[in-house]
ROSE-4610 file (N, C-alpha, C; in Angstrom, 1 decimal, always signed):
// ROSE-4610
residu = [W/W/W/Q/Q/Q/V/V/V/P/P/P/M/M/M/K/K/K/P/P/P/V/V/V/V/V/V/T/T/T/D/D/D/M/M/M/M/M/M/G/G/G/A/A/A/V/V/V/A/A/A/S/S/S/V/V/V/A/A/A/A/A/A/A/A/A/M/M/M/S/S/S/K/K/K/P/P/P/A/A/A/T/T/T/E/E/E/V/V/V/S/S/S/D/D/D/R/R/R/L/L/L/T/T/T/V/V/V/E/E/E/S/S/S/C/C/C/Y/Y/Y/D/D/D/E/E/E/T/T/T/T/T/T/K/K/K/T/T/T/I/I/I/D/D/D/M/M/M/S/S/S/F/F/F/H/H/H/F/F/F/H/H/H/D/D/D/I/I/I/D/D/D/P/P/P/T/T/T/A/A/A/N/N/N/G/G/G/R/R/R/L/L/L/P/P/P/W/W/W/I/I/I/A/A/A/L/L/L/G/G/G/Y/Y/Y/R/R/R/S/S/S/S/S/S/E/E/E/E/E/E/C/C/C/A/A/A/M/M/M/T/T/T/P/P/P/P/P/P/S/S/S/G/G/G/G/G/G/V/V/V/T/T/T/P/P/P/I/I/I/V/V/V/L/L/L/I/I/I/S/S/S/H/H/H/L/L/L/E/E/E/G/G/G/E/E/E/G/G/G/E/E/E/V/V/V/P/P/P/K/K/K/A/A/A/H/H/H/S/S/S/T/T/T/S/S/S/L/L/L/L/L/L/P/P/P/T/T/T/A/A/A/K/K/K/T/T/T/L/L/L/S/S/S/S/S/S/D/D/D/A/A/A/F/F/F/A/A/A/S/S/S/M/M/M/Y/Y/Y/M/M/M/L/L/L/A/A/A/R/R/R/D/D/D/L/L/L/G/G/G/E/E/E/T/T/T/D/D/D/D/D/D/H/H/H/S/S/S/D/D/D/V/V/V/S/S/S/V/V/V/I/I/I/A/A/A/P/P/P/Q/Q/Q/I/I/I/S/S/S/N/N/N/P/P/P/A/A/A/V/V/V/S/S/S/I/I/I/T/T/T/R/R/R/S/S/S/S/S/S/L/L/L/T/T/T/S/S/S/D/D/D/D/D/D/T/T/T/V/V/V/T/T/T/L/L/L/N/N/N/F/F/F/K/K/K/R/R/R/A/A/A/V/V/V/E/E/E/E/E/E/K/K/K/P/P/P/E/E/E/E/E/E/L/L/L/N/N/N/L/L/L/M/M/M/Y/Y/Y/A/A/A/I/I/I/G/G/G/M/M/M/S/S/S/S/S/S/E/E/E/L/L/L/G/G/G/I/I/I/H/H/H/T/T/T]
num = [1/1/1/2/2/2/3/3/3/4/4/4/5/5/5/6/6/6/7/7/7/8/8/8/9/9/9/10/10/10/11/11/11/12/12/12/13/13/13/14/14/14/15/15/15/16/16/16/17/17/17/18/18/18/19/19/19/20/20/20/21/21/21/22/22/22/23/23/23/24/24/24/25/25/25/26/26/26/27/27/27/28/28/28/29/29/29/30/30/30/31/31/31/32/32/32/33/33/33/34/34/34/35/35/35/36/36/36/37/37/37/38/38/38/39/39/39/40/40/40/41/41/41/42/42/42/43/43/43/44/44/44/45/45/45/46/46/46/47/47/47/48/48/48/49/49/49/50/50/50/51/51/51/52/52/52/53/53/53/54/54/54/55/55/55/56/56/56/57/57/57/58/58/58/59/59/59/60/60/60/61/61/61/62/62/62/63/63/63/64/64/64/65/65/65/66/66/66/67/67/67/68/68/68/69/69/69/70/70/70/71/71/71/72/72/72/73/73/73/74/74/74/75/75/75/76/76/76/77/77/77/78/78/78/79/79/79/80/80/80/81/81/81/82/82/82/83/83/83/84/84/84/85/85/85/86/86/86/87/87/87/88/88/88/89/89/89/90/90/90/91/91/91/92/92/92/93/93/93/94/94/94/95/95/95/96/96/96/97/97/97/98/98/98/99/99/99/100/100/100/101/101/101/102/102/102/103/103/103/104/104/104/105/105/105/106/106/106/107/107/107/108/108/108/109/109/109/110/110/110/111/111/111/112/112/112/113/113/113/114/114/114/115/115/115/116/116/116/117/117/117/118/118/118/119/119/119/120/120/120/121/121/121/122/122/122/123/123/123/124/124/124/125/125/125/126/126/126/127/127/127/128/128/128/129/129/129/130/130/130/131/131/131/132/132/132/133/133/133/134/134/134/135/135/135/136/136/136/137/137/137/138/138/138/139/139/139/140/140/140/141/141/141/142/142/142/143/143/143/144/144/144/145/145/145/146/146/146/147/147/147/148/148/148/149/149/149/150/150/150/151/151/151/152/152/152/153/153/153/154/154/154/155/155/155/156/156/156/157/157/157/158/158/158/159/159/159/160/160/160/161/161/161/162/162/162/163/163/163/164/164/164/165/165/165/166/166/166/167/167/167/168/168/168/169/169/169/170/170/170/171/171/171/172/172/172/173/173/173/174/174/174/175/175/175/176/176/176/177/177/177/178/178/178/179/179/179/180/180/180/181/181/181/182/182/182/183/183/183/184/184/184/185/185/185/186/186/186/187/187/187/188/188/188/189/189/189/190/190/190/191/191/191/192/192/192/193/193/193/194/194/194/195/195/195/196/196/196]
x = [+0.8/+0.0/+0.9/+0.3/+1.0/+1.1/+2.3/+2.5/+2.2/+1.1/+0.7/+1.6/+1.7/+2.4/+1.6/+2.2/+1.5/+0.8/-0.6/-1.3/-1.0/-0.9/-0.7/-2.0/-2.8/-4.1/-3.9/-4.2/-4.1/-5.4/-5.6/-6.7/-6.3/-7.2/-6.9/-5.7/-5.4/-4.3/-2.9/-3.0/-1.8/-1.5/-2.3/-2.1/-2.7/-2.2/-2.7/-4.2/-5.1/-6.5/-6.9/-6.4/-6.8/-5.7/-5.5/-4.6/-5.0/-6.3/-6.8/-6.6/-6.9/-6.7/-5.2/-4.4/-2.9/-2.3/-2.9/-2.4/-3.0/-4.1/-4.7/-3.9/-4.1/-3.3/-4.4/-4.1/-5.1/-5.1/-6.3/-6.5/-6.8/-6.2/-6.5/-7.0/-8.2/-8.7/-8.1/-7.2/-6.5/-7.3/-8.1/-9.0/-10.0/-10.9/-11.8/-11.0/-9.8/-9.0/-8.0/-7.7/-6.6/-6.9/-6.7/-6.8/-5.5/-4.9/-3.6/-3.8/-3.2/-3.1/-1.6/-1.3/+0.1/+0.3/+1.4/+1.8/+3.3/+3.8/+5.3/+5.4/+6.3/+6.6/+8.0/+8.0/+9.2/+10.1/+9.6/+10.4/+11.3/+10.7/+11.4/+12.0/+11.6/+11.9/+11.5/+10.3/+9.7/+8.3/+8.0/+6.6/+5.9/+4.9/+4.1/+3.0/+3.0/+2.1/+1.4/+0.1/-0.7/-1.4/-1.3/-1.9/-3.0/-4.2/-5.3/-5.8/-5.4/-5.8/-7.1/-8.2/-9.5/-9.9/-10.9/-11.5/-10.4/-9.6/-8.6/-9.1/-9.2/-9.7/-8.6/-8.5/-7.5/-7.7/-6.5/-6.5/-6.9/-6.9/-7.3/-6.5/-5.2/-4.3/-4.4/-5.4/-5.6/-4.7/-3.8/-2.9/-3.5/-3.0/-3.4/-2.7/-3.2/-2.5/-1.3/-0.3/+0.8/+0.3/+0.9/+0.6/+1.9/+2.0/+3.3/+3.0/+3.9/+3.9/+5.2/+5.2/+6.5/+6.7/+8.0/+8.5/+9.0/+8.1/+8.5/+9.4/+10.3/+11.2/+10.6/+9.4/+8.8/+7.3/+6.5/+5.1/+4.8/+5.8/+5.5/+5.0/+3.9/+3.3/+4.0/+5.0/+5.8/+6.2/+6.1/+6.4/+7.9/+8.7/+10.2/+10.6/+11.7/+12.1/+12.3/+11.7/+11.9/+13.3/+14.2/+15.6/+16.4/+15.7/+16.4/+16.5/+16.8/+16.9/+15.7/+15.8/+14.7/+13.9/+12.8/+11.9/+11.9/+12.3/+12.3/+10.8/+10.5/+9.1/+9.1/+7.9/+7.6/+6.7/+7.0/+6.2/+5.6/+4.3/+3.6/+3.3/+3.9/+3.8/+4.2/+3.8/+4.2/+5.4/+6.6/+7.8/+8.0/+8.6/+8.9/+9.5/+8.9/+9.4/+9.0/+8.2/+7.9/+6.5/+5.8/+4.6/+3.4/+2.2/+1.0/+0.6/+1.1/+0.7/+1.7/+1.3/+2.2/+3.0/+4.2/+5.1/+5.4/+5.9/+6.4/+7.9/+8.3/+9.6/+10.1/+11.3/+11.9/+12.6/+12.3/+12.9/+12.9/+13.2/+13.2/+12.4/+11.6/+10.9/+11.8/+12.1/+13.0/+12.3/+12.9/+12.3/+11.7/+12.4/+12.0/+10.7/+10.4/+9.2/+7.9/+8.0/+6.9/+6.6/+7.5/+7.3/+6.9/+6.6/+6.3/+7.4/+8.6/+9.8/+9.9/+9.9/+10.0/+11.4/+12.4/+13.7/+13.7/+13.0/+12.9/+12.1/+11.1/+10.3/+11.2/+12.0/+12.9/+13.9/+14.4/+15.4/+14.8/+13.5/+12.9/+12.7/+12.3/+12.2/+13.6/+14.6/+16.0/+16.5/+16.1/+16.5/+15.7/+14.6/+13.7/+14.3/+14.2/+14.6/+13.4/+13.4/+12.3/+12.4/+11.2/+11.2/+11.6/+11.3/+11.6/+13.1/+13.9/+15.3/+16.1/+15.4/+16.1/+16.4/+17.3/+17.8/+16.7/+15.8/+14.9/+13.5/+13.2/+11.8/+11.8/+10.7/+10.6/+9.1/+8.8/+7.4/+6.6/+7.1/+6.5/+5.5/+4.3/+3.3/+2.4/+2.0/+1.0/-0.2/-1.4/-2.6/-3.5/-3.7/-4.5/-5.6/-6.7/-7.7/-8.3/-8.1/-8.6/-8.0/-6.7/-6.0/-5.4/-5.5/-4.9/-5.8/-5.2/-6.0/-7.1/-8.4/-9.5/-9.6/-8.8/-8.8/-8.0/-7.1/-6.2/-7.0/-7.0/-7.7/-6.8/-7.4/-6.6/-7.4/-6.7/-7.3/-7.2/-8.4/-8.4/-8.8/-8.4/-8.8/-10.2/-10.9/-12.2/-12.2/-11.0/-10.9/-10.7/-10.8/-10.6/-11.8/-11.8/-12.9/-12.2/-13.0/-12.4/-11.8/-12.0/-11.3/-10.3/-9.7/-8.7/-7.4/-6.3/-5.0/-4.3/-3.8/-3.2/-1.7/-0.9/+0.5/+0.8/+1.5/+1.9/+3.4/+3.9/+5.4/+5.7/+6.9/+7.4/+8.7/+8.8/+9.9/+10.7/+12.0/+12.9/+13.3/+13.2/+13.6/+14.4/+15.2/+16.0/+15.2/+14.2/+13.3/+12.0/+10.9/+9.6/+9.5/+9.2/+9.0/+7.7/+7.8/+6.6/+5.5/+5.9/+5.0/+5.7/+5.0/+5.5/+4.9/+5.7/+5.2/+5.2/+4.0/+3.9/+3.0/+3.2/+2.3/+2.0/+0.9/+0.6/+0.0/+0.1/-0.5/-0.9/-2.0/-2.6/-2.6/-1.9/-1.8/-3.0/-3.1/-4.2/-4.0/-2.8/-2.5/-1.5/-1.1/-0.1/+1.3/+1.6/+2.9/+3.0/+4.1/+4.3/+3.9/+3.2/+2.7/+1.8/+0.7/-0.2/-0.9/-1.2/-2.0/-3.3/-4.2/-5.6/-5.6]
y = [-1.2/+0.0/+1.2/+2.3/+3.6/+4.1/+4.7/+5.3/+6.7/+7.1/+8.6/+9.4/+10.7/+11.6/+11.9/+12.2/+12.6/+13.9/+13.8/+15.1/+16.2/+17.4/+18.5/+19.4/+19.4/+20.1/+21.4/+22.5/+23.8/+24.6/+25.5/+26.4/+27.6/+28.6/+29.8/+30.6/+30.4/+31.2/+30.4/+29.2/+28.4/+27.5/+27.5/+26.7/+25.3/+24.3/+23.0/+23.0/+22.5/+22.6/+21.8/+20.6/+19.7/+18.6/+18.2/+17.1/+15.9/+15.5/+14.3/+14.3/+15.5/+15.6/+15.4/+16.1/+16.0/+14.6/+13.8/+12.5/+11.4/+11.7/+10.6/+10.1/+8.8/+8.2/+7.7/+7.8/+7.2/+5.7/+5.1/+3.7/+3.0/+1.8/+1.0/-0.4/-0.8/-2.1/-3.1/-3.9/-4.8/-6.0/-6.5/-7.6/-7.5/-8.5/-8.5/-8.8/-9.3/-9.6/-8.6/-7.6/-6.7/-5.3/-4.3/-2.9/-2.3/-1.4/-0.8/+0.7/+1.3/+2.8/+3.1/+4.1/+4.4/+5.8/+6.4/+7.7/+7.9/+8.7/+9.0/+10.3/+10.4/+11.6/+12.2/+13.2/+13.8/+14.3/+14.8/+15.3/+14.2/+13.1/+12.0/+10.9/+11.0/+10.0/+8.6/+8.6/+7.3/+7.1/+5.8/+5.4/+5.0/+5.7/+5.4/+4.4/+3.2/+2.1/+1.5/+1.2/+0.4/-0.7/-1.9/-3.1/-3.6/-3.7/-4.2/-5.5/-6.6/-7.9/-8.3/-8.5/-8.6/-10.1/-10.4/-11.7/-12.7/-12.3/-13.1/-13.7/-15.0/-15.6/-16.4/-16.5/-17.4/-18.8/-19.5/-20.9/-21.8/-23.1/-24.1/-23.9/-23.5/-23.3/-22.0/-21.1/-19.8/-18.7/-19.1/-18.1/-17.7/-16.6/-16.2/-16.9/-17.0/-17.6/-16.7/-17.3/-16.5/-15.6/-14.4/-13.5/-13.0/-13.0/-12.5/-11.5/-10.5/-9.5/-9.5/-9.7/-9.9/-8.7/-8.3/-7.3/-7.9/-7.9/-8.5/-7.5/-8.0/-7.1/-6.6/-7.2/-6.8/-7.0/-6.7/-7.0/-8.4/-9.2/-10.6/-11.3/-12.0/-12.7/-14.0/-13.9/-15.1/-15.0/-16.1/-16.0/-15.7/-16.3/-16.0/-15.7/-15.0/-14.6/-15.9/-15.9/-17.1/-17.4/-16.3/-16.5/-17.0/-17.2/-17.7/-16.7/-17.1/-16.1/-16.2/-15.3/-15.2/-14.0/-14.0/-12.8/-12.2/-11.0/-10.4/-10.3/-10.7/-10.7/-10.1/-9.6/-9.3/-10.4/-11.1/-12.2/-11.8/-11.8/-11.6/-13.0/-13.2/-14.6/-14.6/-15.6/-15.9/-16.7/-16.1/-16.9/-17.4/-18.5/-19.1/-18.1/-18.0/-17.1/-15.6/-15.3/-13.8/-13.4/-14.3/-14.0/-14.3/-13.9/-14.2/-13.4/-12.1/-11.2/-11.4/-11.6/-11.7/-10.5/-10.7/-9.6/-9.6/-8.5/-8.4/-8.7/-9.5/-9.9/-9.7/-9.4/-9.4/-10.8/-11.4/-12.7/-12.8/-14.0/-14.2/-15.5/-15.3/-16.5/-17.3/-18.5/-19.3/-20.1/-20.3/-21.0/-22.4/-23.1/-24.4/-24.4/-23.2/-23.1/-23.4/-23.2/-23.4/-24.9/-25.8/-27.2/-27.7/-26.7/-26.9/-27.7/-27.3/-27.9/-27.5/-28.4/-28.1/-27.5/-27.9/-27.2/-25.8/-25.5/-24.1/-23.2/-23.8/-23.0/-22.8/-23.8/-23.7/-22.6/-22.6/-21.5/-20.1/-20.0/-18.7/-18.2/-19.1/-18.7/-18.3/-19.1/-18.8/-17.4/-17.0/-15.8/-14.6/-14.8/-13.8/-12.9/-11.5/-10.5/-9.6/-9.0/-8.0/-6.9/-6.6/-5.7/-4.3/-3.9/-2.6/-2.4/-3.5/-3.4/-3.4/-3.4/-3.4/-1.9/-1.7/-0.3/+0.5/-0.2/+0.5/+0.5/+0.0/+0.1/+0.7/+1.5/+2.1/+2.2/+2.6/+2.8/+1.6/+0.4/-0.9/-1.2/-1.6/-2.1/-3.1/-4.1/-5.1/-4.9/-4.7/-4.6/-5.8/-6.6/-7.8/-7.9/-7.2/-7.2/-8.6/-9.6/-10.9/-11.6/-11.2/-11.9/-10.9/-9.6/-8.6/-8.5/-7.8/-7.6/-6.6/-7.1/-6.2/-4.9/-4.9/-3.7/-2.6/-3.0/-2.0/-1.2/+0.1/+0.9/+1.2/+0.9/+1.1/+2.0/+3.0/+3.9/+3.2/+3.0/+2.2/+3.1/+2.6/+3.2/+2.8/+3.6/+3.2/+1.9/+1.5/+0.3/-1.0/-0.9/-2.1/-2.5/-3.7/-4.3/-5.3/-6.0/-6.9/-8.1/-8.4/-9.5/-9.0/-7.8/-7.2/-7.2/-7.7/-7.6/-6.5/-5.5/-4.3/-4.3/-4.2/-4.0/-2.6/-1.8/-0.4/-0.3/+0.4/+0.7/+1.9/+2.4/+3.4/+2.7/+2.8/+2.2/+3.3/+3.3/+4.4/+4.0/+5.0/+4.9/+6.1/+6.0/+7.1/+8.1/+7.6/+8.5/+7.9/+8.6/+8.1/+7.1/+5.9/+4.9/+5.2/+4.9/+5.1/+4.1/+2.9/+1.9/+0.9/+0.1/-1.0/-2.3/-3.3/-4.6/-5.5/-5.7/-6.5/-7.7/-8.6/-9.8/-10.1/-10.8/-11.2/-12.6/-13.2/-14.5/-14.6/-15.3/-15.5/-17.0/-17.5/-18.9/-19.5/-20.9/-21.6/-22.1/-21.9/-22.2/-21.2/-21.3/-20.4/-20.7/-21.9/-22.4/-22.2/-21.8/-21.6/-22.9/-22.7/-23.8/-23.3/-24.0/-23.7/-22.4/-21.6/-20.3/-20.4/-19.5/-19.5/-18.9]
z = [+0.0/+0.0/+0.0/-0.3/-0.4/+1.1/+1.3/+2.7/+2.7/+3.4/+3.4/+4.3/+4.0/+4.8/+6.1/+7.2/+8.4/+8.1/+8.4/+8.1/+9.1/+8.6/+9.4/+9.3/+10.3/+10.3/+11.0/+10.3/+10.9/+10.7/+11.6/+11.5/+10.7/+10.6/+9.8/+10.2/+11.5/+12.1/+12.0/+11.4/+11.3/+12.5/+13.5/+14.7/+14.4/+15.1/+15.0/+15.4/+14.6/+14.8/+16.0/+16.1/+17.3/+17.4/+18.6/+18.9/+18.2/+18.3/+17.6/+16.1/+15.5/+14.1/+13.7/+14.5/+14.1/+14.4/+15.3/+15.6/+14.8/+14.0/+13.3/+12.1/+11.8/+10.7/+9.7/+8.4/+7.4/+7.6/+7.4/+7.6/+6.2/+6.1/+4.9/+5.4/+4.9/+5.2/+4.2/+4.7/+3.9/+3.6/+4.6/+4.5/+5.7/+5.8/+6.9/+8.2/+8.1/+9.3/+9.7/+8.8/+9.0/+8.5/+9.4/+9.0/+9.5/+8.6/+8.9/+8.9/+9.9/+10.0/+9.8/+8.9/+8.8/+8.2/+8.6/+8.0/+8.2/+7.3/+7.3/+8.0/+8.9/+9.6/+9.1/+8.4/+7.8/+8.9/+10.0/+11.0/+11.7/+12.0/+12.7/+11.7/+10.4/+9.4/+9.8/+10.3/+10.7/+10.0/+9.9/+9.5/+10.8/+11.1/+12.3/+11.9/+12.4/+11.9/+13.0/+12.7/+13.6/+12.8/+13.2/+12.5/+13.5/+13.0/+13.8/+13.2/+13.9/+13.5/+14.2/+13.3/+13.8/+14.0/+14.8/+15.0/+15.5/+16.5/+17.1/+18.4/+18.5/+19.7/+20.3/+21.7/+22.3/+21.8/+21.8/+21.4/+22.6/+22.4/+23.5/+24.7/+24.6/+25.7/+26.4/+25.9/+26.5/+26.0/+25.1/+24.5/+23.1/+22.6/+21.3/+20.2/+19.0/+17.9/+17.6/+17.0/+16.5/+15.3/+15.2/+14.1/+13.6/+12.3/+11.6/+10.6/+10.5/+9.5/+8.8/+7.5/+6.8/+5.8/+5.7/+4.8/+3.5/+2.5/+1.2/+0.4/-0.4/-1.2/-2.5/-2.9/-4.1/-4.0/-5.1/-5.1/-5.2/-5.7/-5.9/-4.6/-4.8/-3.6/-3.4/-2.5/-2.1/-0.6/+0.1/+1.6/+1.7/+0.9/+0.9/-0.5/-0.7/-2.1/-2.9/-4.1/-5.0/-5.4/-5.4/-5.7/-4.5/-3.4/-2.2/-1.1/+0.1/+1.2/+2.1/+3.1/+4.1/+4.0/+4.7/+4.7/+6.2/+6.4/+7.7/+8.1/+9.4/+9.8/+11.3/+11.6/+13.0/+13.4/+14.5/+15.0/+16.4/+16.4/+17.7/+18.3/+19.4/+20.0/+21.5/+22.1/+23.5/+23.5/+23.7/+23.8/+25.2/+25.4/+26.7/+27.7/+28.8/+29.9/+29.8/+28.8/+28.6/+29.2/+29.9/+30.5/+29.6/+30.0/+29.4/+28.2/+28.2/+27.1/+26.0/+24.7/+23.6/+23.4/+22.8/+22.5/+21.0/+20.5/+19.1/+19.1/+18.1/+18.0/+16.5/+16.3/+15.0/+14.8/+13.7/+13.3/+11.8/+11.3/+9.9/+9.5/+8.5/+7.9/+7.0/+7.4/+6.7/+5.6/+4.4/+3.3/+3.8/+4.6/+5.0/+5.9/+6.4/+7.3/+6.4/+5.1/+4.2/+4.2/+4.5/+4.6/+6.0/+6.9/+8.2/+9.0/+8.7/+9.3/+10.8/+11.7/+13.1/+13.4/+12.6/+12.8/+12.4/+11.3/+10.8/+11.9/+12.5/+13.5/+14.7/+15.1/+16.3/+16.0/+14.8/+14.4/+14.4/+14.0/+14.0/+15.4/+16.3/+17.7/+18.3/+17.9/+18.4/+17.9/+16.7/+16.1/+16.6/+17.3/+17.7/+18.7/+18.5/+19.4/+19.7/+20.8/+21.1/+20.0/+19.4/+18.3/+18.8/+20.0/+20.5/+20.7/+20.7/+20.9/+19.6/+18.5/+17.2/+16.8/+16.0/+15.6/+14.8/+14.1/+13.2/+13.7/+14.9/+15.4/+16.8/+17.1/+18.4/+18.7/+19.9/+20.4/+20.1/+20.4/+20.1/+21.2/+20.8/+21.8/+21.1/+21.9/+21.5/+22.4/+21.9/+22.7/+22.4/+23.4/+23.3/+24.4/+24.3/+25.3/+25.7/+24.7/+25.0/+26.2/+26.4/+27.5/+28.5/+28.2/+29.1/+30.4/+31.4/+32.6/+32.3/+32.6/+32.2/+33.1/+34.2/+35.1/+34.5/+33.5/+32.9/+31.8/+31.9/+30.9/+29.7/+28.5/+27.3/+26.4/+25.9/+24.9/+23.6/+22.9/+21.7/+20.5/+19.4/+18.1/+17.8/+17.0/+16.6/+15.7/+15.3/+14.5/+15.3/+16.6/+17.4/+18.2/+18.6/+19.5/+20.4/+21.2/+22.2/+21.6/+20.3/+19.7/+18.7/+18.9/+18.0/+18.7/+18.0/+18.5/+17.7/+18.4/+17.7/+18.0/+16.9/+16.9/+16.5/+17.4/+17.1/+17.1/+16.1/+16.2/+15.2/+15.4/+14.4/+13.8/+12.5/+11.8/+11.2/+11.5/+11.0/+9.5/+8.7/+7.3/+6.9/+5.8/+5.4/+4.7/+3.9/+3.2/+3.0/+2.7/+2.6/+1.4/+1.7/+0.6/-0.1/-1.4/-2.2/-1.8/-1.5/-1.1/-0.2/+0.6/+1.3/+0.8/+0.7/+0.3/+1.5/+2.1/+3.3/+3.1/+4.0/+4.0/+5.5/+5.7/+7.1/+7.1/+8.3/+8.6/+10.0/+10.2/+11.6/+11.8/+12.8/+13.0/+13.5/+13.4/+13.9/+15.3/+15.9/+17.3/+17.8/+19.0/+19.6/+19.2/+18.7/+18.2/+16.7/+16.2/+14.8/+14.0/+12.9/+12.1/+11.0/+10.8/+9.7/+10.1/+9.1/+9.3/+8.6/+9.0/+8.5/+7.1]
């Protein structure tokens, strides 16, 4: 999709018209399962992104299914580059020892994962690092009201509901990209494997 510029809303006097208007991001409905809000901020040279994954229910073990967002190098619809190599992905998952709320991790989708190789999945988990600790991502959060503490008050977008998992982050880029080629998958269980 096209990456819009961050809107600057001003009144007749040149002042910012409202905080809400200045902070809003244009939304794209990718499918009935995913809505994306994004904008490029020229000042910080970041793309501010929110991914709203809809109709996400906990699995039999009480955890959410894994969710992945992949950065494709071209428009070609392929999980991994046909010429070989890996696809960088953001994996929302419950990794061992990280608690009950899923976190966003940076890892790589290996070509052998397409064959449902348990070795490939184990390697993907081993390569996983906290997304907020990478050089090019900041302000990372995962909001999952399905399993979060209901006593915690969360400000939500109008694009979310109680069965929506939201991934928010800012991604540093050198210049505004004309478009981003992304892919996503929602797993059928909390462990890497087949997706819906």
